[in-house]
N, C-alpha and C positions, 0 to 999 in steps of 0.2 A: 504494499499500499503506500510505503514511503516514496517508492519510485514514481508513482502516479502522482502523489503531491508536489514532487519535486518538478516533475514535468509540467504540471499546470501552473507552477509558480514562474517557470521559464517562459511558459506560453504568454502568461499575464505580462511580464516584463517586456516581451516583444511586442505585444499590442501597444504597450504604453509608449515604448520606443517609436513606434509607426505613427503615434498622435502627432509628434513633432512639435514644434514650437507654434505659438499663436500666429495666424496670419489669416488671409481672406478665405483659405479653404480648411481652415481646423474643424468648422462644423460639419463639413462634408465628410472629412476623414473620421470625426467621431461617429457619425451615423453609419457610415460603410463599416467599420469595426464593429460598432455595437449590433448591426443587424447580423453580422457574421457571428457574433457571441451568442446573439439569441437564437439563431438557426441551430447552434450547437447545443444550447440549452434544451430547446425543443427535442431534438434528437435523443439526448439523455433522457428527457422526462418520458418519451415514447417507450424508450427501453425499459425505464422504470414501471411503466404501466403493465408491459408484457411480462416482466421478470420478477417484480417484487411479490413478495408473499403478504405485505402488510398493505391494509386497507388505506391507513393514513399516508403511506408514501404514494399510493395510486391516487389519492385524493388531491394531494400537493401537486404530483405530477400534471395531472389535469388542469388545475389551476394555472400552473407555470405555462402550459401550452396556450391556454386561452389569453393571459396576460401578455405574453411575449409576442404572439401573433398580432395583438392589437398595437403593440409598441412598434413592431415592425412595420405594420400598415401605416402608421403615423408617420415613421420616419421615411418611409418610401414617398408618401405624399409631400413632405416637407422637401424632400429631394427634388421632385418633379417641380413644385413650385419656385423653389430657390435656385435652382442649378438647370432647370429645363431638363431634367433625366428622367 
């Protein structure tokens, strides 16, 4: 388990490095990285629904999927509005 935690911390550092300095494209980079992060969270939550034996985990995973899908849609809308993407 420690290996997975170490890998996650390294991935977090890479994401923070990719954010870069404040400039005109900072918000776009933030949304792109956060969308990717949320997509990973949705994949993990779907896996938990399929594999967890605990109803509490499955319920939390369902809420994570719902919330993160809404946030992805919101950020995609902002990207279209602000950056014509």
